[in-house]
N, C-alpha and C positions, 0 to 999 in steps of 0.2 A: 485360832481355831482351825487354821491350816496346819499348821505342824501337828496339832493334835491328830485329827486325818492323816495326816503321812504316817505316823507312827505306828497307827492301825496296820499298817501294809507290813511289820517286823510280828505282830500276835500270831500266835500261835493258838489251836486248842487241840483238844485229844481227840484226836481219829474217832472213837467214839461217841463222840455228840455231835449233836448237830452244830451249836453252838454252846463254846462254855459260859458256866454263870458268869465272871467277871467280865469276860467281852462281850457279852450280851448285855450288862449294864454299864459300862464304857459307852457301850453304840448307842442306845437309850439316851443317856446322858446330854450326847454330843448333839443325837437327831432334834430333842428337847430345847436345847440351847439354840440349835440355829435354826429353830421351825421347819427346819426339811429333812422328807426323809434320808437314809441314808443305807447303802447297801453295800452287801459283801459276797465276793468271789472266794472260797471258800475249796482248796483242793481234798482228795480222800486223805494225805498225809496230814490236813489240820492246817496247812498254813494259807494267809489270805493272800490269794492271788489279785483282786481289783478291789477296790474301794470306790463306790460311787455316790452321787449327790443329786439327789432330785429338787421336787417344788414340796408343797407341803401335801400335796395328795400324788404322786405319781412319782415313777425316776425310771429314766431313760437306762436300756442296758446297750452298751454299742457294741458292734461285730465281734465277736469271739473266736480262739483259733479253731480250728477245723479239728471235727469229734476225732478222739484215737482211735485207732487201729479198725474202722470200719463204720459204714454210716447206721448200721443198725444197733449202735452200742448206746450206753448211756454217754454223755460227754466228761463225765470224772469230777464235774462241781456242782456244789449246791449253791444256793443262791437266799442269802439272809436278809433280811432288811428291814425296816420299822415302818410301823404305823401310829401315827402319832392321836391321832381318835380313839383308839383301842377297837379300830373295826378289823373285822375279820377277813380271809383273805380275798380277793377282787379276780373278778373273768380275766384282768389283764394279766393279773399273775399266773394266774391258773395257764393263759396260753403262751406267756412265757415259757411255764415249766415243758409246754409241748412241743412248740417252735426250736425251742436253743436243745431239747432234749436233757434237762436237767438231772443232777442223781435225788434232787428233791427242791422245791422252794419254800421257804418259812419266813413268816414275820413276828419278829417282838413289838410284841401290844405295848405303848408306851402309856403310861400312866396317867395321873393328873399332873403329879410330883415329878415326875421326870425318869421313876422308875420304869425298871425292866419287868411287867407285869405277867403276863404267859405268853407262850409259844405254839403258834398254831403252824403246823405241817403239812406238804401235801405231796404227793410223789406219783408215778404213773402206772397204773394195771397191767401185768402181762396178762397174755391173751388166756380168756378160757372159752373156748370156743370163738362168739362175737361177744364180747359186753359191751352194753349200753352203756359203759362212764369209761373214759380215758384215763381219769386219776380217781384217787381217792384221799381222804382228807381226815388225817386224824385227829383226833380230840386234844382240845388244847390242855397243854402240863406248863407248870409253874417254870418260869426260866431259871427258877434259883435249887428247883430240884430235878435233874435231865434224865427221864426214864428210858428213851431209848437208846438201843446201842446200834449205834446209824452205819459203822463199819459193816458188823454182821448184818443187819436188816439190807444194806444197797448190795451188797454178795448175793446175798438168796434173791435178792430182786432180779438180780443180772441173770443168775441161775433158773429161776424161771421162765425168762424172757426167751433164753436157750432153749431150754426143754419144748417151750409153746412155736418157737420157730422150726427145733423137730419136727415137729407134727403133721408141719406141711408137708404133703407130699410131694415128694420132686425130683427127678433123675438129676444124678450129677452134671456136673459141669454143663446145667443150662442156668440162664439168668431167669429170677424170680421177678415179673413182675404183678402192678398192682392196675387194672383197669378203670379208665375214670371217662364217665359220659358228663357234660353239659348241655341242657339242650332244653328247649321249649315244644318240647314235643309230648305226646302221652305218651304216660308210663308204657306203654307196651310195644310203643313203636321203639322208645328209647332201650326197652332190654333186646328187641329182635338184633338191634343195631350193635350194642355190645355185644352177643352171641356170635354177630359175625365178626367182629373186632377180638373175642376170644380165638376163633378158627382161624385168623391170621396169624397171631400169636402163637398158636399152636402149630402152621406152618413154616413160622420164623424161628423154632425149638426154645420157643420160650413158654416156661412154666406160668401159671395165673394161679396165683395166693390168693386172689380177693378182686372186687369188681363193687365199684363206686357207682351210682348217678344221682345227678342233682339236676333238677327241673325249676328251674329260674326264669324269672320276667325278661330280665337285662343281664349281659354278661359281662362278669368283672373286668372293666378294662387291662386290668393291669395283670389277676393271676386267672382269666376266666375262669373258675370257679370263688365261689365265698371262702373268706377267709376261715370260716368257723368247720366247713366243710375240709378245707387245704388242712388244718390240725388233725383231726380225725385221719388222714390221708396218712400226716407222719407218724400218729401214733398205730394206725394197723403196717405201717411199713416199721416200724421197729419191733411190733410183737410176731413179723411173720419173716422178717431178716429181707426185707424186700431193699432192692435199691434203683428198682427203674419202677417208672410211672409212663403209661401208654395211655394216652388223650385219643379219644376216638373224635375230636373236632381238630380241624389244622389250627396251632397255632403260629400268631406271629413272633418275631424272633423275642420283644420287650417279654414279651409274656413266658416264654420258655427260660430266658436269664432272669426271670424277677422269681419262677417258681423254682429253680434249679439254687439260687442265692438262698432262699429261705428253708426247703427241706432241704439243699442238701443232697438232691436222689439226681437220679440222670431222667432226663424226660426228651421223649420221641412223642410225635403222633403220629395219625394213623397213616399221611401221606409217606413220610418217614420210615414206617415199619412196613410197607408196601414194597417200598424202595430196596429194603432189606432184605426183603422174600426173594425181589427180582435177582439181587447181586448174588446171594445164595445160588441159583437154582438156573439161572444164564448158565449154558455149554460150548455152545457156537461162540466165532469171534465176534459176530456180528451182533448175538441177544448183550454179548461182555461192553460192547461198545457203546449200545442203546442203553443202558443200565447205567454206566458211568458219567455217561454223557445224561441223565436225567439226576445222577446224584450231585453233579456239579451246577448245574441248572438251580437245582433246591438248596446247594449251600451259599450258592453267593451271594444271596440277599442277607443272610442268615451269620455272616460273617460278622463278628462283635469282637471287643477287646476290653478288657478291663483294667491288666495290667498300665500301671503310668508310664513305664517306662517306653509303650506304646501309642504315647499322646501322639492328637495331631498337630497340637503346640508347643516347639519347642523354642530355647534359645532368647534373648532378650531382644529390646527396640533397635533395632538396626542391623539386626544380625538376618541374615538369608535363610537361615534356618537349614536344615538336614535334607531336605530336598525329598525323594519321596517317603510317604512314613509305613511301618511295616504293612497296616491293613489295605494299603491301595496296592503294596506290592504285591501281597496274597490276590486279592482282586483282580490285577491283570496278570499274574500266572495262570487262574484259576480259565479269565476269558483266553488267555494264548490256548490252555489244553483244552479248551472246550472248542475250538477251531479247530485244533489238530485231530482230536476224534471225528468233529465233522467232516472233515476232509478226507479221513479213512471211512467212514460209515457212507459217503459217497460213493468212493471207490467200491465197496463191498454190495451197495444199490447197484451200481450199473451191472456187476455180475450176476446180480443175481436178476435182474431186469432182460439178460442175455440168454439165464437160466430159460426163464418164463419164454422171451420168443422162440428159444428151439419148442419148446411144448406146444405152445400156440402153432407153431408150425404142421403141426402133428395134426391137428384141426380134433384135437378130443375134447369135450366140453370139462368142464373144471367144477365140481361141487365142492365149496367151501363150507366145514361148520365150523359155526358163529354158535356163543353162548356165555352165559354166566359162568365165573369160574367154579369149578368143582361140580359142574351138570354132567360130567360123562363124557365128555366130546372125545378124547384119547381113545378110552374105551370102546364107545363105540367105532372110531375108524381100526382100531385092532382086530376087533371085532369082524367086520364089514372085510378085511384086505390081509386078514391074517397076519397081521402085524405086530410087533413086540415092541411098541413105542411107550416108553416109559407111563404109567398111568398111577394113584393114588390117590387115597381118597383124603385129598387136602389139597385147601386152596391153591390156587398156581403150580401146582404140582409139573406141569411142564409149560414151558415157556416158548422154545425154540419151534417155529413153524414145520412143519413135515408133510411131506408129498407121498401119495403112494396112487399106486395103478390097479382099479376096480374093473373087472369083464362081467358084467350082467348074462344072467341065464340066456337073453334073447340076443346072444352073442355081438354084446356093443359094448366098447371101453370107454371108460371114462377116468378122470383127475381127481383121486379127493384131498382135500389140504386141510391140515387142522392146523389152527392159529391161538395164538395166547387168549385166555377166557377176559371177558372183561369183568366188571364189578361195580356197585353204587358208589356213585362221585368218584368215576376215575381220575385220578391227578393228570390235568393238563401235561404237566412235565412229562410223562408216561407218555401220554398219548402222542407227544408230537415225539418222541425219542423213538417211538415203534412204528415210526408212522414208515418206515423201510419195510416191518414185517407185516404193516396191514397195508401193504401195496398188494399182498398176494389176493385181497378180496377182492380190488377193483377188479382182477382179471377173470372173477367167478362166473360163470353163465346162471348158477345156481349157488343158493345159500340155504345151508339143511342149519335150522335154529333149535339146537338142545336145549331140552327145560328141565330140569330136575321137580318132574311133580312130586317126588316125596317132601318136598321143602313145604313149609305151610306159605311165605311170602314167594311161591313161585311167580305168581304176575307179575309184584313187584320187580323181583327179577328182571320179568320179560318188559317190562316197563324201560329197566336200563338199560339192557341191551338193545332195544329201542334207540335212546336218546344215545348213545353211542355210533351205531348205525349210521343215525342222521348226522352226526355231527360227521360223520366221515363222507355222506353222500352217499352212500348205498342203502339207505331207504328204500326205492322203488326196485330195486335188484329183484327177482323173481326167488321166492323162499317158501320153503317148507319147513313148518314147524313139528318137532318131532317131541312130544313129551315122553322122559325116559325115566326108569326105576317104578317100574309099574310094578315089580316084584312086594318093593317096599308101602305100597297102597292098598286100599280096597278094591275093589270092582266099581263101586258106587261112583268114587272120585275120579277116577281113568273115565266113565262113562262122561259125567258132570261136566268134565273138560272137553270132552271132545265135541259134546254138543255144541259149547259156548263157542270153540273155536273149529270150525266149519275146514274139512279139509286136512284138520291136525293126523299126527299116527303117533299112535302108542306102542313103545319096544321098550325091554328090556337088556339094554346094550351088554351085559355080562349072558345073555339068555336067544343065541343064533334063530332058534326058531320064530322066538316074537320079532325076528327081522323083514320076513315075508311079505305082508304089508307094505313096511318101506320100501320094499324091494321092487314091490310093482308101482306103488308112488312115483321112486324114483323112475324105473324103465320108462314110465308113460310120459312124465316131464320130458327126459331127456329123446326121446322117439317122435314127441307130438309138437315139440317147441321149438328144440337144438338140433332135430334132425330131420326135417318135413319131408328131403329127399329121399327118404328109407322108405322102402314097398311096404307098407303097411300089410300085417298078419295075419294071412287067411285063418279065420276065425273058425269056420268048420272043421277045419283040419289041424290047428296046431296051435290057437289061442287057449281053448278051454281047455284042452288035452294038458298044454304046459303046466297048466296052473292046479289042476288036480295031481298033476306027477308032483308038484311041487309042494305043496300042502302033502302028500304020503308020505315025501321022501324026507323031509324034514332037513336040518343040517348037512346030513349027506347026500341030501343029492342037490344041495345046494353047491357043495362043494363038485359034485359030478357034471352039473350043469355050467360050471364054467366060472364059479367065486372061489377061482386057483389062488395059490399062493400068492401075492402080486410082486413085481420089481420095483424097488425103490427109484423113484422118477429123480433126479437131482435137482 
């Protein structure tokens, strides 16, 4: 029997046949005599690449060679095996088709006398919009009379897959990804979180081909996502030409390894995506140091090895061993690099503290702008101070802190600083790494909390910012709440928000005329709280007249009254 099985590796069939009639007959006879399922991995040229022997009801497929010429192509192998009780293709067979991305999976039904009766074949489906089924099962055909020209069929299948991938609009030189969310929250919350992840991907220069949500009571400890949903992801990746999966939840190292091994796709989570954005956007030396530290701290617990050459145990009994393993050396090097970067960052922090001390000696009040990412903080700074700080309608468009001087119409000067935006569930590594940048907030006399009121979930964003400020010990500082982007919402929405949050100010950062109420509030805060020794303004002679004059002059009046082009403060 063993010899006959080994002889199968030297057999060939015509490339146009899924399996030739004589090979199907011999396969069925061997399976009937042994009482086991027997399978063949057959290449596109018709040669038998592998012979597999299972038990009476199932067959195990070991690890196969990596896919040819890209993760989004079929593997170039078809799997043909026997069923002893004439049963059709099973769910396990179809899962093998998906997870291994086979050209097809086929079953030879063995009759009661050990003959090859019928051949049933299944193949993956190309994309047609969003297909409900991931595969198609062809009607059974007699093994003795093959009717399918398999070689022509699989070539046309790959051409359809290629056309389907090209139908997804994406800019060249961009990664294409599928977003995945596994959550216990309601669907509305999951979709909102996934939409934010989509914006993060766009900020990172990644084109999103599809998004998949799975709501489940308990996460799969191995894959996080259910195995059935994972098979759907593999098919969508094949149809869309995707080689990257982005999870909305943080993955542990073993989950990343399991998903990568199963799908042969690159896998990152939300934290790693944010780190990638920060690495792209950091411009200053301080910002680059902070990002590299955060990346290394994220990587350190995720160092893993699969190669046998990197095994922790080598040598025999009584042998001292090779000393440090490759894994330990890598960990030590990362720790040394982190220590070196932290020393550099400490020096940068010292220099920054000296510059802050110089500003403090000037006894100028400091106003710090905080808020959720993409709330319009940099745009507001530009409009207030006539600056040209980079601003863009993307998450984390600017990372490096910026300081500008602002003169109020009442002949008072303040310093305005803009800091990195916050986000929901801000990774602790980033919060720690950017401690030097966020130290600017400790010296602030007043916080301007900018909120994008056009976002339907702006109240959740406000709560996320409050959580970060509480972590930083800044929740008790005086604060002015500023609702931005009122040009994108109706007046009733703005009025309702102002009624609910008393003392808040509504502005449009791109329209200087809407900043008059904010200017008045800031002047009052600075004059009455931070500069109590300043003589009060003569209301009869100046205050009401100034307000009326400001209201009539608009933006030009603001410039004439002192809202002049600022000097950059180091």
